[in-house]
C-alpha positions as CSV (number, residue, x, y, z in Angstrom):
1,X,77.6,156.3,85.4
2,X,77.5,154.6,82.0
3,X,78.4,150.9,81.7
4,X,81.4,150.2,79.4
5,X,80.3,148.7,76.1
6,X,81.8,145.1,75.9
7,X,80.7,142.3,73.7
8,X,82.0,138.8,72.9
9,X,82.9,138.6,69.3
10,X,80.9,136.7,66.7
11,X,81.6,136.2,63.1
12,X,78.6,138.3,62.2
13,X,79.7,141.3,64.3
14,X,80.8,144.2,62.1
15,X,83.6,144.9,64.6
16,X,85.0,141.5,64.0
17,X,84.8,142.1,60.2
18,X,86.8,145.3,60.8
19,X,89.4,143.3,62.8
20,X,89.6,140.6,60.0
21,X,90.1,143.4,57.4
22,X,92.6,145.2,59.7
23,X,90.6,148.3,58.9
24,X,92.5,151.5,60.0
25,X,89.2,153.5,59.8
26,X,88.0,151.5,62.9
27,X,91.0,152.6,65.0
28,X,89.8,154.9,67.8
29,X,86.2,153.5,67.7
30,X,87.0,150.3,69.7
31,X,89.7,147.9,70.7
32,X,89.6,144.1,70.8
33,X,91.0,142.0,73.7
34,X,92.2,138.4,73.5
35,X,91.3,136.2,76.5
36,X,94.0,133.6,75.9
37,X,96.9,136.1,75.8
38,X,95.5,138.9,78.1
39,X,96.4,141.6,75.6
40,X,94.3,144.1,73.6
41,X,94.9,145.6,70.1
42,X,93.6,148.2,67.7
43,X,91.4,146.9,64.9
44,X,94.2,147.5,62.3
45,X,96.8,145.5,64.3
46,X,98.9,143.1,62.2
47,X,99.0,140.6,65.0
48,X,97.9,137.0,64.2
49,X,94.1,136.8,64.2
50,X,92.7,135.0,67.3
51,X,89.6,132.9,67.3
52,X,86.5,135.0,67.6
53,X,85.2,133.1,70.6
54,X,88.4,134.3,72.4
55,X,87.8,138.0,71.7
56,X,85.8,140.7,73.4
57,X,85.4,144.3,72.4
58,X,85.8,147.5,74.4
59,X,84.9,151.1,73.5
60,X,88.3,152.4,74.7
61,X,91.7,151.2,75.7
62,X,91.1,152.4,79.2
63,X,88.1,150.1,79.6
64,X,90.2,147.2,78.4
65,X,92.9,148.0,80.9
66,X,90.3,148.3,83.7
67,X,89.2,144.7,82.8
68,X,92.7,143.5,83.3
69,X,94.1,143.5,79.8
70,X,97.4,145.0,78.9
71,X,98.3,146.6,75.6
72,X,100.3,144.7,73.0
73,X,103.7,146.1,72.2
74,X,102.4,147.6,69.0
75,X,99.3,149.0,70.8
76,X,101.5,150.6,73.5
77,X,103.6,152.3,70.7
78,X,100.5,153.2,68.8
79,X,98.9,154.8,71.9
80,X,101.7,157.3,72.1
81,X,101.4,158.1,68.4
82,X,97.6,158.4,68.6
83,X,97.9,160.7,71.6
84,X,100.3,162.9,69.7
85,X,98.0,162.9,66.7
86,X,94.9,163.7,68.8
87,X,96.8,166.6,70.5
88,X,97.7,168.0,67.1
89,X,94.1,167.5,65.8
90,X,92.6,169.2,68.8
91,X,95.2,172.1,68.7
92,X,94.2,172.7,65.0
93,X,90.5,172.7,66.0
94,X,91.2,175.1,68.9
95,X,92.9,177.5,66.4
96,X,89.9,177.1,64.1
97,X,87.5,178.0,66.9
98,X,89.6,181.0,68.1
99,X,89.9,182.5,64.6
100,X,86.2,182.0,63.6
101,X,83.8,184.9,63.9
102,X,81.0,182.5,64.8
103,X,81.4,179.1,66.5
104,X,81.8,176.5,63.8
105,X,79.3,173.7,63.9
106,X,80.4,170.4,65.4
107,X,80.1,168.7,62.0
108,X,82.3,171.4,60.4
109,X,85.0,170.9,63.0
110,X,84.9,167.1,62.7
111,X,85.1,167.3,58.9
112,X,88.2,169.5,59.1
113,X,89.7,166.9,61.5
114,X,88.8,164.0,59.3
115,X,86.7,162.3,62.1
116,X,83.1,161.6,62.7
117,X,81.2,164.1,64.8
118,X,80.9,161.6,67.7
119,X,84.5,160.6,67.6
120,X,85.8,164.2,67.3
121,X,83.6,165.3,70.2
122,X,85.0,162.5,72.4
123,X,88.6,163.2,71.4
124,X,88.3,166.9,71.9
125,X,86.8,166.5,75.4
126,X,89.4,163.9,76.3
127,X,92.3,166.2,75.3
128,X,91.0,169.6,76.6
129,X,88.6,168.6,79.4
130,X,86.0,170.8,77.6
131,X,83.5,170.2,74.8
132,X,84.1,172.3,71.7
133,X,81.2,174.5,72.7
134,X,82.7,174.9,76.2
135,X,86.1,175.7,74.8
136,X,84.6,178.4,72.6
137,X,82.7,179.9,75.5
138,X,85.9,180.0,77.6
139,X,87.8,181.6,74.7
140,X,85.0,184.2,74.3
141,X,85.1,184.9,78.0
142,X,88.8,185.6,77.9
143,X,88.5,187.9,74.9
144,X,85.6,189.9,76.6
145,X,87.5,190.2,79.9
146,X,90.7,191.4,78.1
147,X,88.9,194.1,76.2
148,X,86.9,195.3,79.2
149,X,89.9,195.2,81.5
150,X,91.9,197.6,79.3
151,X,89.1,200.1,79.2
152,X,87.4,199.1,75.9
153,X,83.7,199.8,75.4
154,X,81.1,197.1,75.9
155,X,80.3,197.4,72.1
156,X,83.9,196.8,71.1
157,X,84.1,193.8,73.5
158,X,80.8,192.5,72.0
159,X,82.0,192.4,68.4
160,X,85.6,191.6,69.2
161,X,84.5,188.4,70.9
162,X,82.5,187.3,67.9
163,X,79.0,188.2,69.0
164,X,76.9,189.5,66.1
165,X,74.0,190.9,68.1
166,X,73.5,192.7,71.4
167,X,70.8,190.3,72.6
168,X,73.0,187.2,72.2
169,X,75.9,188.9,74.0
170,X,73.8,190.1,77.0
171,X,72.1,186.7,77.3
172,X,75.6,185.1,77.6
173,X,77.3,187.9,79.6
174,X,76.5,186.5,83.1
175,X,77.9,183.1,82.3
176,X,81.0,184.7,80.6
177,X,81.8,187.3,83.2
178,X,79.8,186.4,86.3
179,X,78.1,189.8,86.1
180,X,76.8,192.5,83.7
181,X,79.5,193.7,81.2
182,X,79.3,197.3,82.5
183,X,79.8,196.0,86.1
184,X,82.8,193.9,85.0
185,X,84.4,196.9,83.4
186,X,83.9,198.8,86.6
187,X,85.6,195.9,88.4
188,X,82.5,194.5,90.0
189,X,81.4,197.9,91.5
190,X,77.7,197.0,91.4
191,X,78.0,193.4,92.6
192,X,77.5,192.0,96.0
193,X,79.8,189.3,97.4
194,X,78.9,187.8,100.7
195,X,81.7,186.3,102.8
196,X,82.5,184.8,106.1
197,X,85.7,183.9,107.9
198,X,86.0,180.9,110.2
199,X,88.4,178.4,111.6
200,X,89.2,174.8,110.7
201,X,92.0,172.4,111.6
202,X,94.1,173.9,108.7
203,X,93.9,177.4,110.2
204,X,91.7,180.4,109.0
205,X,89.3,179.9,106.2
206,X,87.3,182.5,104.1
207,X,84.4,181.5,101.9
208,X,82.8,184.1,99.5
209,X,79.8,183.8,97.3
210,X,78.5,185.8,94.4
211,X,75.1,185.5,92.8
212,X,76.4,182.7,90.7
213,X,78.0,180.6,93.3
214,X,81.1,180.2,95.5
215,X,83.8,182.5,94.1
216,X,86.5,182.1,96.7
217,X,87.7,179.6,99.3
218,X,90.9,180.9,100.9
219,X,93.1,179.3,103.5
220,X,95.8,180.9,105.7
221,X,97.0,181.8,109.2
222,X,95.7,185.4,109.4
223,X,92.0,186.0,109.0
224,X,92.6,189.7,108.3
225,X,95.0,188.8,105.5
226,X,92.4,186.6,103.9
227,X,89.9,189.5,103.8
228,X,92.6,191.7,102.2
229,X,93.2,189.0,99.6
230,X,89.5,188.9,98.9
231,X,89.4,192.7,98.5
232,X,92.3,192.5,96.1
233,X,90.5,190.0,94.0
234,X,87.2,191.9,93.9
235,X,88.5,195.4,94.2
236,X,85.3,197.3,93.6
237,X,82.6,194.8,94.6
238,X,80.4,195.3,97.6
239,X,81.8,192.9,100.1
240,X,79.2,192.0,102.7
241,X,79.8,190.2,105.9
242,X,77.5,187.3,105.9
243,X,74.7,186.5,108.3
244,X,74.0,183.4,110.3
245,X,72.5,181.6,107.3
246,X,75.6,182.0,105.3
247,X,77.7,180.6,108.2
248,X,76.0,177.3,107.5
249,X,77.7,177.3,104.1
250,X,81.1,177.9,105.5
251,X,80.4,175.0,108.0
252,X,79.7,172.8,105.0
253,X,83.1,173.7,103.4
254,X,84.8,173.1,106.8
255,X,83.1,169.8,107.1
256,X,84.4,168.7,103.7
257,X,88.0,169.7,104.7
258,X,87.7,167.7,107.9
259,X,86.1,164.6,106.3
260,X,86.6,164.6,102.5
261,X,84.6,161.5,102.0
262,X,81.3,163.5,102.5
263,X,81.9,165.3,99.3
264,X,81.3,169.0,98.4
265,X,78.4,169.7,96.0
266,X,78.2,173.5,95.7
267,X,77.6,175.8,92.7
268,X,80.9,177.5,91.8
269,X,81.6,180.8,90.2
270,X,84.8,179.9,88.3
271,X,86.6,182.9,86.7
272,X,89.7,182.3,84.7
273,X,91.3,182.2,81.2
274,X,90.5,179.5,78.8
275,X,93.7,177.7,79.6
276,X,93.2,178.0,83.4
277,X,89.6,176.7,83.1
278,X,90.9,173.7,81.1
279,X,93.5,173.0,83.9
280,X,90.9,173.5,86.7
281,X,88.5,171.1,85.0
282,X,91.2,168.5,84.7
283,X,91.9,168.9,88.5
284,X,88.3,168.3,89.3
285,X,88.5,165.0,87.5
286,X,91.2,163.7,89.8
287,X,89.5,161.3,92.3
288,X,89.8,162.0,96.0
289,X,92.8,160.0,97.3
290,X,94.5,160.1,94.0
291,X,97.2,162.4,92.7
292,X,98.6,163.5,89.3
293,X,101.7,165.3,88.3
294,X,101.9,168.7,86.6
295,X,103.1,166.9,83.5
296,X,100.1,164.5,83.7
297,X,97.7,167.5,83.7
298,X,99.6,169.2,80.8
299,X,99.2,165.9,78.9
300,X,95.5,165.6,79.7
301,X,94.7,169.0,78.4
302,X,96.6,168.5,75.2
303,X,99.5,170.9,76.0
304,X,102.3,168.5,77.1
305,X,105.0,171.2,77.0
306,X,102.9,173.6,79.2
307,X,104.0,172.1,82.5
308,X,105.1,175.5,83.9
309,X,101.8,177.1,82.8
310,X,99.9,174.3,84.5
311,X,101.7,175.0,87.7
312,X,100.9,178.7,87.4
313,X,97.2,177.9,86.8
314,X,97.2,175.8,90.0
315,X,98.7,178.7,91.8
316,X,96.0,181.1,90.5
317,X,93.2,178.9,91.8
318,X,91.1,180.8,94.4
319,X,88.8,177.9,95.2
320,X,90.8,175.7,97.6
321,X,89.5,172.1,98.0
322,X,86.6,172.7,95.6
323,X,89.1,172.8,92.7
324,X,91.6,170.3,94.2
325,X,95.0,171.7,93.2
326,X,96.4,169.9,96.3
327,X,96.1,166.6,94.3
328,X,98.8,167.8,91.9
329,X,102.4,166.7,92.8
330,X,105.8,166.6,91.3
331,X,106.7,163.9,88.8
332,X,108.7,162.1,91.5
333,X,105.7,162.1,93.8
334,X,107.0,164.7,96.2
335,X,104.9,167.7,97.4
336,X,105.6,171.2,96.3
337,X,104.0,174.4,95.1
338,X,100.8,174.8,97.0
339,X,99.3,178.3,97.3
340,X,98.3,177.8,100.9
341,X,101.4,175.9,102.1
342,X,102.9,172.5,101.5
343,X,101.9,171.3,105.0
344,X,98.3,172.0,104.4
345,X,98.6,170.1,101.1
346,X,100.1,167.1,103.0
347,X,97.3,167.1,105.5
348,X,94.6,167.3,102.8
349,X,96.1,164.3,101.0
350,X,96.5,162.3,104.2
351,X,92.8,162.8,105.0
352,X,91.7,161.8,101.6
353,X,93.7,158.5,101.9
354,X,92.3,157.6,105.3
355,X,90.0,154.5,105.1
């Protein structure tokens, strides 16, 4: 964990010089907080200048709030404007990435956005939950999957997704698809997926693992139905009932369900569209014991109008508890829309809030 960068202002501090000059170019790089008023402002704020000995700096508004400061009225208004501006900037960068034959360099994306490379990278990650490189990888993954799913050739998928050489494509194929391209086109026909079914206090549980990691954690009342659901998801893979060693893995997942405080550190084989992966990454950043609304998640990934699509992405999650869609609630705080039943959602949240 990194320590927030704070510093008491001095007259020789370049950040203080930016505050005195009310320099708009410094906005987004830091905020300054005033001890005597308990508020924080952007460097370009037109508020009356405080004495430097009463000022401390923070890298972000979130850090200032965590230290107990509240935003000035202007800062609160500016935050909404900045959030909208950031969302528009990142949306433009996403379109640039999606339309480019090759992934643009970070500096090129930042220059188009009118930001420094460091600031652009931080803004992009804050809005989408992914780095520019991670977003490009997820977009390529979606394009490859779409082309292979409709019967396209591997070569067509290769060039259609922006790869300019066979070697680069095959080097990335496992990460993009979770398997070789030919195997994916054959719906996983040549891939082994080991699984086991057990019981926990929430009912039946199925855990499945590919070569890359856990690819499914399913909950339900009927063990047979869970196996059928797994077969539907991986229609032509080789499903193998796991041995005793694998049962230790399912015990680890069950242990996490019963006592969330122990954590769950397992490699995951996450397979979804670029949008779904952005949503799922945002879900994994919700701390245990906390909740967020569907609107909150839509805002965090830079798509504030995509509330319904966020709900659909939560419903498409096949990794119960590992990707904690149970931590997403309605804007009024009520529970709804859980793939494995609202009562299970309630129990999971209650356990996470136990001291």
